[in-house]
C-alpha positions as CSV (number, residue, x, y, z in Angstrom):
1,M,-5.0,-10.6,13.4
2,A,-4.7,-11.7,9.8
3,K,-1.1,-12.5,8.1
4,F,-0.6,-10.9,4.6
5,A,1.0,-12.9,2.1
6,V,4.1,-11.6,0.6
7,M,4.2,-11.8,-3.3
8,C,7.3,-11.4,-5.5
9,R,9.6,-8.4,-5.5
10,S,9.0,-8.1,-1.4
11,I,5.3,-6.4,-2.2
12,K,2.6,-7.6,0.6
13,V,-1.0,-8.4,0.0
14,L,-2.9,-5.9,1.5
15,R,-6.0,-7.9,1.8
16,E,-6.8,-11.3,3.5
17,G,-10.2,-12.3,2.4
18,A,-12.1,-9.4,3.0
19,V,-10.1,-8.1,5.5
20,A,-7.8,-5.3,4.3
21,A,-4.6,-4.1,5.7
22,P,-4.4,-1.4,8.7
23,P,-3.9,2.1,7.4
24,D,-0.3,2.1,8.6
25,E,0.6,-0.9,6.1
26,I,-1.3,0.9,3.1
27,E,0.9,3.8,3.7
28,A,3.9,1.6,4.2
29,A,3.4,-0.1,1.1
30,A,2.8,3.1,-1.0
31,R,6.3,4.4,0.7
32,Q,7.7,1.0,-0.6
33,F,6.1,1.4,-3.7
34,V,7.3,4.8,-4.6
35,R,10.9,4.2,-3.0
36,K,10.7,1.0,-5.4
37,I,9.8,2.9,-8.9
38,S,12.0,5.9,-7.9
39,G,15.0,4.3,-7.2
40,F,15.6,6.5,-3.9
41,S,15.1,5.3,-0.4
42,K,15.2,9.0,1.0
43,P,14.6,11.7,-1.3
44,A,16.9,14.3,-1.6
45,T,15.5,17.8,-0.2
46,H,14.5,19.1,-3.5
47,N,12.5,15.9,-4.3
48,E,11.0,15.4,-0.7
49,Q,7.9,17.2,-1.4
50,V,6.8,15.4,-4.9
51,F,7.9,12.3,-3.1
52,E,5.5,12.7,-0.3
53,R,2.8,13.7,-2.8
54,A,3.2,10.5,-4.4
55,V,3.0,8.3,-1.1
56,L,-0.3,10.3,-0.4
57,E,-1.4,9.9,-3.7
58,I,-0.7,6.1,-3.9
59,T,-2.1,5.4,-0.4
60,T,-5.2,7.1,-1.2
61,A,-5.6,5.2,-4.4
62,S,-5.0,2.1,-2.6
63,R,-7.4,2.7,0.1
64,D,-9.9,3.9,-2.2
65,L,-9.3,0.2,-4.4
66,L,-9.4,-2.0,-1.0
67,E,-12.6,-0.4,0.2
68,G,-14.2,-0.7,-3.2
69,L,-13.5,-4.4,-3.6
70,E,-16.2,-6.6,-3.8
71,I,-15.0,-10.1,-2.6
72,R,-17.8,-12.5,-3.1
73,G,-17.6,-15.5,-1.0
74,A,-15.2,-14.0,1.5
75,R,-15.9,-13.9,5.4
76,T,-16.2,-10.4,6.6
77,A,-15.1,-11.4,10.2
């Protein structure tokens, strides 16, 4: 399995050449992003639904981005 580089502010690169990260890593990165921008590591009960919806939407958008990227010259294996 490929090792993914770390960027500033602890955001991981989720693509190594033409190889995207596994779904659980994409979801973990989305959760980290939502935590970072919301300022909450665990939302209060009254914020849980909007927090989880944001994680799902960012996970979906990230997966769509990674699947849609065209990486010229990258190896696929």
